[in-house]
C-alpha positions in Angstrom: 12.3 6.9 30.7 16.0 6.7 31.4 15.6 3.8 33.8 13.4 2.0 31.4 16.0 2.4 28.6 18.6 0.9 30.9 16.4 -2.0 31.8 15.7 -2.8 28.2 19.3 -2.6 27.1 21.1 -4.1 30.2 22.0 -7.2 28.2 23.8 -5.1 25.6 25.6 -2.5 27.7 26.9 -2.4 31.3 24.5 -0.8 33.7 27.2 1.4 35.2 28.1 2.8 31.8 24.5 3.6 30.8 23.9 5.2 34.2 27.0 7.5 33.7 26.0 8.4 30.1 22.4 9.1 31.1 23.4 11.0 34.2 21.5 8.9 36.7 22.7 7.0 39.8 23.0 3.2 39.9 21.3 3.2 43.3 18.4 5.1 41.8 18.1 2.6 39.0 18.1 -0.4 41.3 15.6 1.3 43.6 13.4 1.9 40.5 13.7 -1.8 39.6 12.4 -2.8 43.0 9.2 -0.8 42.4 9.0 -2.1 38.8 7.5 -5.6 38.8 3.8 -4.7 39.2 3.9 -1.9 36.7 6.2 -3.9 34.4 4.0 -6.9 34.5 1.0 -4.8 33.7 2.8 -3.3 30.7 4.0 -6.7 29.5 0.5 -8.1 29.7 -0.9 -5.2 27.7 1.9 -5.4 25.2 1.6 -9.2 24.9 -2.1 -8.7 24.0 -1.1 -6.3 21.2 1.5 -8.7 20.0 -1.1 -11.5 19.9 -3.4 -9.4 17.9 -0.7 -8.5 15.4 0.4 -12.2 15.2 -3.2 -13.3 14.6 -3.8 -10.5 12.0 -0.9 -11.9 9.9 -1.9 -15.5 10.5 1.2 -16.4 12.4 3.5 -15.2 9.6 5.4 -12.5 11.5 8.3 -13.0 13.9 9.6 -10.4 16.3 11.4 -8.1 13.7 8.2 -7.5 11.7 5.9 -7.3 14.8 8.3 -4.7 16.3 8.0 -2.6 13.2 4.2 -3.1 13.2 4.0 -1.9 16.8 6.3 1.0 16.1 4.1 2.2 13.3 1.2 2.1 15.7 3.1 4.5 18.0 4.5 1.8 20.4 8.2 2.3 21.1 9.4 -1.1 22.1 12.7 -3.0 21.5 12.8 -6.1 19.3 14.3 -8.1 22.1 11.3 -7.3 24.4 8.9 -8.4 21.6 10.9 -11.6 21.1 10.8 -12.3 24.9 7.1 -11.8 25.2 6.5 -13.9 22.1 8.5 -16.8 23.7 6.6 -16.4 27.0 3.3 -16.4 25.1 4.3 -19.4 23.0 4.1 -17.5 19.7 6.4 -18.7 17.0 6.3 -17.6 13.3 5.9 -20.3 10.7 9.0 -22.1 9.6 10.3 -22.6 6.1 10.3 -26.0 4.5 12.7 -27.4 1.9 11.8 -26.7 -1.7 11.5 -29.6 -4.2 12.8 -29.5 -7.7 10.1 -28.7 -10.3 12.0 -27.8 -13.5 14.2 -30.1 -15.5 16.6 -29.3 -18.3 16.2 -30.4 -21.9 19.7 -31.0 -23.2 18.6 -30.3 -26.8 17.6 -26.7 -25.9 20.1 -23.8 -26.0 20.9 -22.0 -22.7 21.9 -18.5 -21.9 24.9 -17.3 -19.8 24.4 -16.2 -16.2 24.3 -12.4 -17.0 22.6 -11.6 -13.7 25.6 -13.0 -11.8 23.9 -12.8 -8.4 23.5 -9.0 -8.6 20.1 -9.1 -6.9 19.5 -5.3 -6.8 18.1 -2.8 -9.3 18.1 0.9 -9.4 14.5 1.2 -10.7 11.6 -1.0 -11.6 11.5 -3.1 -14.8 15.3 -3.5 -15.0 15.7 -7.0 -13.7 13.0 -9.8 -13.4 13.6 -13.2 -12.0 11.3 -16.2 -12.6 10.8 -19.7 -11.4 8.2 -22.5 -10.8 7.1 -24.2 -7.6 4.4 -26.8 -6.8 1.5 -26.7 -4.3 0.1 -30.1 -3.0 -3.7 -30.6 -3.2 -6.0 -33.6 -3.0 -6.5 -33.2 -6.8 -2.7 -33.5 -7.4 0.0 -30.9 -7.8 -0.9 -27.3 -8.7 2.1 -25.6 -10.3 2.8 -21.9 -9.8 5.1 -19.8 -12.0 6.1 -16.4 -10.6 8.0 -13.4 -11.9 9.5 -10.9 -9.4 10.9 -7.5 -10.0 14.2 -7.2 -8.2 13.8 -3.5 -7.5 10.9 -3.9 -5.1 10.4 -7.7 -4.9 6.9 -7.1 -6.3 5.2 -10.1 -7.9 4.6 -8.7 -11.3 3.5 -11.9 -13.0 2.1 -15.3 -12.0 0.3 -18.3 -13.4 -1.2 -21.5 -12.0 -1.9 -24.8 -13.7 -2.2 -28.5 -13.1 0.5 -29.0 -15.8 4.1 -27.8 -15.5 4.7 -26.9 -19.1 5.9 -23.9 -21.2 2.4 -22.4 -21.3 2.5 -22.0 -17.5 5.5 -19.7 -17.7 4.3 -17.9 -20.8 1.1 -16.9 -19.0 3.1 -15.5 -16.1 5.2 -13.5 -18.6 2.2 -12.2 -20.5 0.6 -11.0 -17.2 3.8 -9.2 -16.2 4.1 -7.5 -19.6 0.4 -6.5 -19.4 0.9 -4.9 -16.0 4.4 -3.3 -16.4 6.1 -1.3 -19.1 9.0 -3.5 -20.2 11.7 -1.7 -22.1 14.2 -3.3 -24.4 17.2 -4.4 -22.3 15.2 -5.6 -19.4 17.1 -8.6 -17.9 15.0 -11.8 -17.5 16.6 -14.5 -15.3 15.5 -18.1 -14.7 17.0 -21.5 -14.3 17.6 -23.9 -17.2 14.3 -25.6 -17.0 12.9 -26.8 -20.3 9.9 -24.4 -19.8 12.3 -21.4 -20.0 14.6 -22.8 -22.7 11.7 -23.7 -25.0 11.7 -22.0 -28.4 8.3 -20.4 -27.8 9.4 -18.8 -24.6 12.7 -17.6 -25.9 11.0 -16.1 -28.9 8.6 -14.2 -26.7 11.5 -12.7 -24.8 13.3 -11.7 -28.0 10.1 -10.0 -29.3 10.1 -7.7 -26.2 13.9 -7.2 -26.5 14.7 -8.7 -23.1 18.2 -9.9 -22.2 18.1 -13.6 -21.3 20.0 -14.8 -18.2 20.0 -18.3 -16.8 21.5 -19.9 -13.6 24.4 -22.2 -13.9 23.8 -25.9 -13.9 22.7 -27.2 -10.5 23.4 -23.9 -8.8 20.3 -22.7 -6.9 22.1 -19.7 -5.4 22.1 -18.0 -8.9 18.4 -17.4 -8.4 18.4 -17.1 -4.7 15.8 -14.3 -4.4 13.0 -16.2 -5.9 14.1 -19.4 -4.1 13.7 -17.4 -0.9 10.4 -16.1 -2.0 9.0 -19.6 -2.6 10.3 -20.6 0.8 8.3 -17.7 2.3 5.2 -18.6 0.4 5.3 -22.2 1.4 5.8 -21.2 5.0 3.3 -18.4 5.2 0.6 -19.4 2.8 0.6 -23.2 2.4 2.1 -24.5 5.7 0.5 -27.8 6.6 -2.7 -27.0 4.7 -4.2 -29.8 2.7 -6.2 -28.1 -0.1 -9.2 -30.1 -1.2 -8.9 -28.9 -4.8 -7.0 -26.8 -7.3 -9.6 -24.1 -7.0 -9.2 -23.8 -3.3 -5.5 -23.6 -3.6 -5.8 -21.0 -6.4 -7.9 -18.7 -4.2 -5.5 -19.0 -1.3 -2.5 -18.3 -3.5 -4.2 -15.3 -5.3 -5.1 -13.8 -2.0 -1.6 -14.2 -0.7 0.2 -12.9 -3.8 -2.1 -10.0 -4.7 -3.7 -8.9 -1.5 -1.2 -9.8 1.2 2.4 -10.2 -0.2 2.4 -7.3 -2.7 0.4 -4.8 -0.6 0.6 -5.6 3.1 3.5 -7.9 4.0 6.6 -6.1 5.4 9.7 -7.1 3.5 13.0 -7.1 5.4 15.0 -6.1 2.3 12.8 -3.0 1.8 13.2 -1.7 5.3 10.1 -3.5 6.5 7.5 -2.0 4.1 5.5 -3.7 1.5 6.6 -4.0 -2.2 3.8 -1.7 -3.4 4.4 0.9 -0.7 8.2 0.8 -1.4 7.6 1.6 -5.1 5.1 4.4 -4.2 7.6 5.9 -1.7 10.7 5.8 -3.9 9.3 6.7 -7.3 
C-alpha cells in the first residue's frame, strides 16, 4: 500500500521524501516497481473497464474529476490523475462546451431593475435567490427555446418551459412551474438579464404579486448571470452536443429527461462537492 501510494504521487512529491515519511527504503520501492508491471497492467486494464462503463453510463458527459468520485463511491480508491491517464490512454474525452448565442434582446421602452444580486452566487438556504435565462435548441423544425430558473442554493432547476416562440409567455410558464413546485417567500431575489421577456409588464407584475425582489444584469455583461450561463453551456455540451433533433417533440423529450431525470437527480455538481442538486438539498436540510 505504501509503495503504491508513492507510485501514484511521485509526480507531486520527491520519492526520497515520501519513502522517509512512510518509513520505507528507496531500494525497496524500486525493487517493488520492477515487480509491478504485470500486476499494474492488470489493475489498469480492470480499472479502465470500470471507467469505460461509468463514461458510457453518463453518455460521455463525465471527465476525470466526476468519474473519480463515481469510482470512490463504489469503493474504489484511485487518484484523479490515474483516472485522467487511463482515460487519455483509452481515448475517452468528455464532451466540450460550445459558445452560447444571444437569445434575448432589450426593449428600450421597458424599465429595468438594478443588479441587486451583484454576482453573489451563493445562498444560505433554498428559495432565497433564483436566476433565470433563455437559450435555444436547434431542430429540423426550427429553434426550440428553453427558459430555465435555477435555485442558487443547490443549483436545482426549479422551473423550465419550452416553446417555438421566444416571448414573455415562455418565461412566465417557467416562473409558474417554479412557484408551483417551491414555496416562494416575499423577498426572494429573482435575477435575469434585461431581455424584453423579463422586463415586460406582465412578467414584472407576476413577480410583484409574489413579493419578489427583481434584479437584472448590467447592460452587455454576461458575467452578472454567470451561473445560468455556465448551466446552459453544460446543457449544450452534455445533452445537445452535435445532435440534430428531427422535431420539437424529440428535443422536448431529450431536454425533459436531461433536466428532470439526469441533471437534478443524478449528475454530480462540482460546486456541491460532486453530489446531485436533489441529493445536496436532502443532505443539508
